Backbone as JSON Lines, residues from 0, in Angstrom:
{"i":0,"aa":"M","n":[14.28,14.96,11.6],"ca":[13.45,13.85,10.83],"c":[12.5,13.21,11.92]}
{"i":1,"aa":"Q","n":[11.43,13.44,11.73],"ca":[10.26,12.69,12.75],"c":[10.5,11.06,12.97]}
{"i":2,"aa":"C","n":[10.83,10.48,11.73],"ca":[11.21,9.04,12.03],"c":[12.34,8.83,12.99]}
{"i":3,"aa":"M","n":[13.6,9.46,12.99],"ca":[14.32,9.24,13.98],"c":[14.01,9.7,15.46]}
{"i":4,"aa":"T","n":[12.84,10.48,15.51],"ca":[12.51,10.91,16.82],"c":[11.76,9.66,17.41]}
{"i":5,"aa":"R","n":[10.88,9.22,16.59],"ca":[9.77,8.17,16.85],"c":[10.85,6.81,17.07]}
{"i":6,"aa":"Y","n":[11.84,6.5,16.38],"ca":[12.64,5.35,16.38],"c":[14.12,5.71,16.52]}
{"i":7,"aa":"P","n":[14.63,5.98,17.71],"ca":[15.87,6.68,18.17],"c":[17.01,5.37,17.9]}
{"i":8,"aa":"N","n":[16.68,4.33,17.98],"ca":[17.68,3.05,17.71],"c":[18.01,2.79,16.52]}
{"i":9,"aa":"H","n":[17.25,3.38,15.51],"ca":[17.55,3.18,14.17],"c":[18.82,3.56,13.41]}
{"i":10,"aa":"Q","n":[19.51,2.78,12.92],"ca":[21.08,2.92,12.64],"c":[21.29,3.8,11.8]}
{"i":11,"aa":"N","n":[20.4,4.01,10.92],"ca":[20.72,4.95,9.38],"c":[19.77,6.1,9.17]}
{"i":12,"aa":"P","n":[19.91,7.16,9.74],"ca":[19.1,8.07,9.86],"c":[18.69,8.86,8.46]}
{"i":13,"aa":"T","n":[19.59,8.69,7.44],"ca":[19.14,9.13,6.01],"c":[18.26,8.06,5.24]}
{"i":14,"aa":"D","n":[18.12,6.92,6.03],"ca":[17.49,5.98,5.25],"c":[16.05,5.71,6.17]}
{"i":15,"aa":"C","n":[15.48,6.11,6.92],"ca":[14.48,5.89,7.71],"c":[13.17,6.43,6.94]}
{"i":16,"aa":"H","n":[12.46,5.74,6.58],"ca":[11.1,6.05,5.87],"c":[9.96,5.64,6.58]}
{"i":17,"aa":"E","n":[9.0,6.43,6.55],"ca":[7.63,6.18,7.45],"c":[6.53,5.55,6.52]}
{"i":18,"aa":"Q","n":[6.64,5.21,5.28],"ca":[5.75,4.72,4.27],"c":[5.38,3.32,4.84]}
{"i":19,"aa":"H","n":[4.17,2.87,4.22],"ca":[4.07,1.59,4.86],"c":[4.7,0.68,3.6]}
{"i":20,"aa":"V","n":[4.73,1.07,2.27],"ca":[5.56,0.26,1.61],"c":[6.48,1.01,0.65]}
{"i":21,"aa":"I","n":[7.63,0.5,0.3],"ca":[8.66,1.11,-0.44],"c":[9.0,0.46,-1.51]}
{"i":22,"aa":"S","n":[9.16,1.07,-2.76],"ca":[9.56,0.27,-3.95],"c":[10.79,0.92,-4.63]}
{"i":23,"aa":"D","n":[11.6,0.23,-5.03],"ca":[13.06,0.74,-5.62],"c":[13.33,-0.26,-6.75]}
{"i":24,"aa":"K","n":[13.26,0.05,-7.94],"ca":[13.71,-0.84,-9.02],"c":[12.78,-1.88,-8.92]}
{"i":25,"aa":"N","n":[13.42,-3.1,-8.67],"ca":[12.47,-4.41,-8.8],"c":[12.3,-4.89,-7.36]}
{"i":26,"aa":"L","n":[12.51,-4.11,-6.44],"ca":[12.22,-4.53,-4.99],"c":[11.35,-3.68,-4.22]}
{"i":27,"aa":"V","n":[10.41,-4.47,-3.62],"ca":[9.45,-3.97,-2.76],"c":[9.31,-4.52,-1.55]}
{"i":28,"aa":"T","n":[9.26,-3.59,-0.44],"ca":[9.16,-4.19,0.97],"c":[8.24,-3.42,1.73]}
{"i":29,"aa":"A","n":[7.59,-3.86,2.67],"ca":[6.71,-3.13,3.4],"c":[6.74,-3.73,5.05]}
{"i":30,"aa":"N","n":[6.23,-2.91,5.83],"ca":[6.21,-3.22,7.2],"c":[4.93,-4.23,7.35]}
{"i":31,"aa":"G","n":[5.07,-4.95,8.7],"ca":[4.31,-6.1,8.87],"c":[2.99,-5.96,8.98]}
{"i":32,"aa":"T","n":[2.28,-4.45,8.7],"ca":[0.88,-4.6,8.79],"c":[0.3,-4.13,7.31]}
{"i":33,"aa":"S","n":[1.16,-4.09,6.41],"ca":[0.79,-3.49,5.15],"c":[0.67,-4.64,4.02]}
{"i":34,"aa":"A","n":[0.05,-5.67,4.35],"ca":[-0.14,-6.73,3.56],"c":[-0.78,-6.43,2.13]}
{"i":35,"aa":"L","n":[-1.9,-5.81,2.18],"ca":[-2.6,-5.51,1.07],"c":[-1.92,-4.21,0.22]}
{"i":36,"aa":"A","n":[-1.36,-3.58,0.88],"ca":[-0.55,-2.29,0.06],"c":[0.76,-3.08,-0.52]}
{"i":37,"aa":"F","n":[1.3,-3.93,0.25],"ca":[2.47,-4.8,-0.32],"c":[2.02,-5.5,-1.71]}
{"i":38,"aa":"T","n":[0.97,-6.14,-1.56],"ca":[0.43,-6.96,-2.53],"c":[0.29,-6.13,-3.75]}
{"i":39,"aa":"A","n":[-0.44,-4.99,-3.66],"ca":[-0.74,-4.0,-4.82],"c":[0.51,-3.44,-5.25]}
{"i":40,"aa":"A","n":[1.34,-3.11,-4.56],"ca":[2.73,-2.55,-5.06],"c":[3.42,-3.74,-6.03]}
{"i":41,"aa":"V","n":[3.5,-4.88,-5.61],"ca":[4.1,-6.09,-6.3],"c":[3.43,-6.19,-7.59]}
{"i":42,"aa":"L","n":[2.06,-6.32,-7.32],"ca":[1.03,-6.43,-8.79],"c":[1.27,-5.42,-9.8]}
{"i":43,"aa":"Q","n":[1.51,-4.2,-9.2],"ca":[1.76,-2.8,-9.92],"c":[3.02,-2.96,-10.71]}
{"i":44,"aa":"L","n":[4.21,-3.59,-9.88],"ca":[5.47,-3.68,-10.48],"c":[5.55,-4.69,-11.57]}
{"i":45,"aa":"I","n":[4.82,-5.91,-11.59],"ca":[4.75,-6.72,-12.56],"c":[3.66,-6.66,-13.69]}
{"i":46,"aa":"H","n":[3.0,-5.36,-13.63],"ca":[2.13,-4.72,-14.49],"c":[0.93,-6.06,-14.66]}
{"i":47,"aa":"F","n":[0.4,-6.29,-13.46],"ca":[-0.68,-7.54,-13.39],"c":[-1.86,-6.93,-14.15]}
{"i":48,"aa":"Q","n":[-2.19,-5.86,-13.79],"ca":[-3.28,-4.85,-14.01],"c":[-2.95,-3.48,-14.43]}
{"i":49,"aa":"S","n":[-3.95,-2.81,-14.91],"ca":[-3.8,-1.23,-14.98],"c":[-3.71,-0.69,-13.56]}
{"i":50,"aa":"S","n":[-3.12,0.33,-13.09],"ca":[-3.3,1.07,-12.05],"c":[-4.81,1.35,-11.43]}
{"i":51,"aa":"Q","n":[-5.39,1.69,-12.42],"ca":[-7.12,1.89,-12.32],"c":[-7.59,0.58,-11.8]}
{"i":52,"aa":"E","n":[-7.43,-0.59,-12.69],"ca":[-8.15,-1.55,-12.28],"c":[-7.51,-2.39,-11.03]}
{"i":53,"aa":"L","n":[-6.4,-2.12,-10.75],"ca":[-5.92,-2.58,-9.39],"c":[-6.31,-2.06,-8.2]}
{"i":54,"aa":"T","n":[-6.66,-0.64,-8.37],"ca":[-7.26,0.01,-7.16],"c":[-8.7,-0.25,-7.13]}
{"i":55,"aa":"R","n":[-9.3,-0.58,-8.21],"ca":[-10.59,-1.15,-8.08],"c":[-10.9,-2.53,-7.46]}
{"i":56,"aa":"T","n":[-9.8,-3.28,-7.83],"ca":[-9.81,-4.55,-7.53],"c":[-9.64,-4.56,-5.93]}
{"i":57,"aa":"S","n":[-8.85,-3.86,-5.32],"ca":[-8.26,-3.86,-4.09],"c":[-9.22,-2.93,-3.12]}
{"i":58,"aa":"D","n":[-9.99,-2.06,-3.7],"ca":[-10.73,-1.28,-2.93],"c":[-11.56,-1.91,-1.9]}
{"i":59,"aa":"P","n":[-12.41,-2.99,-2.4],"ca":[-13.3,-3.83,-1.56],"c":[-12.51,-4.19,-0.17]}
{"i":60,"aa":"Y","n":[-11.37,-4.47,-0.13],"ca":[-10.58,-4.83,1.03],"c":[-10.11,-3.63,1.66]}
{"i":61,"aa":"R","n":[-9.85,-2.56,0.94],"ca":[-9.35,-1.38,1.71],"c":[-10.09,-0.35,2.27]}
{"i":62,"aa":"L","n":[-11.12,-0.34,1.58],"ca":[-12.5,0.56,1.9],"c":[-13.46,-0.35,2.68]}
{"i":63,"aa":"E","n":[-14.29,0.39,3.48],"ca":[-15.35,-0.13,4.09],"c":[-16.54,-0.34,3.11]}
{"i":64,"aa":"F","n":[-17.4,-1.36,3.37],"ca":[-18.5,-1.6,2.5],"c":[-19.25,-0.2,2.1]}
{"i":65,"aa":"Y","n":[-19.57,0.51,2.95],"ca":[-20.52,1.66,2.69],"c":[-19.64,2.78,2.06]}
{"i":66,"aa":"Q","n":[-18.34,2.77,2.0],"ca":[-17.52,3.74,1.22],"c":[-17.3,3.17,-0.14]}
{"i":67,"aa":"Y","n":[-17.24,2.0,-0.28],"ca":[-17.16,1.13,-1.54],"c":[-18.2,1.43,-2.5]}
{"i":68,"aa":"C","n":[-19.53,1.03,-1.88],"ca":[-20.79,1.34,-2.66],"c":[-21.02,2.65,-3.48]}
{"i":69,"aa":"P","n":[-20.85,3.86,-2.74],"ca":[-20.91,4.98,-3.69],"c":[-20.04,5.03,-4.72]}
{"i":70,"aa":"K","n":[-18.78,4.66,-4.69],"ca":[-17.65,4.87,-5.31],"c":[-17.88,3.78,-6.66]}
{"i":71,"aa":"Y","n":[-18.32,2.63,-6.48],"ca":[-18.16,1.54,-7.24],"c":[-19.68,0.9,-7.79]}
{"i":72,"aa":"D","n":[-20.54,1.12,-6.79],"ca":[-21.91,0.54,-6.88],"c":[-21.81,-0.72,-6.08]}
{"i":73,"aa":"N","n":[-22.86,-1.12,-5.57],"ca":[-23.13,-2.24,-4.88],"c":[-22.85,-3.46,-5.69]}
{"i":74,"aa":"P","n":[-21.84,-4.3,-5.22],"ca":[-21.63,-5.3,-5.95],"c":[-22.35,-6.67,-5.67]}
{"i":75,"aa":"F","n":[-23.23,-6.58,-4.83],"ca":[-24.18,-7.75,-4.37],"c":[-25.53,-7.52,-4.8]}
{"i":76,"aa":"G","n":[-25.91,-6.18,-5.46],"ca":[-27.35,-5.9,-5.72],"c":[-27.54,-5.48,-7.1]}
């Protein structure tokens, strides 16, 4: 498992995950650099918006402006 090679001090080799966000039933956890992905996972868990609407709402922060505009159009123009 690549995770155990990168993190040899990890105590449980069967429970080492390299995803930024992990969700199991009503629990969501993330590493310290994944605040946006964590927030999106929590909002999806509580059915705050549809998955498509949630992606569209978070994409301005996840994508660069010049990647966002061709996908959704310029929000300022």
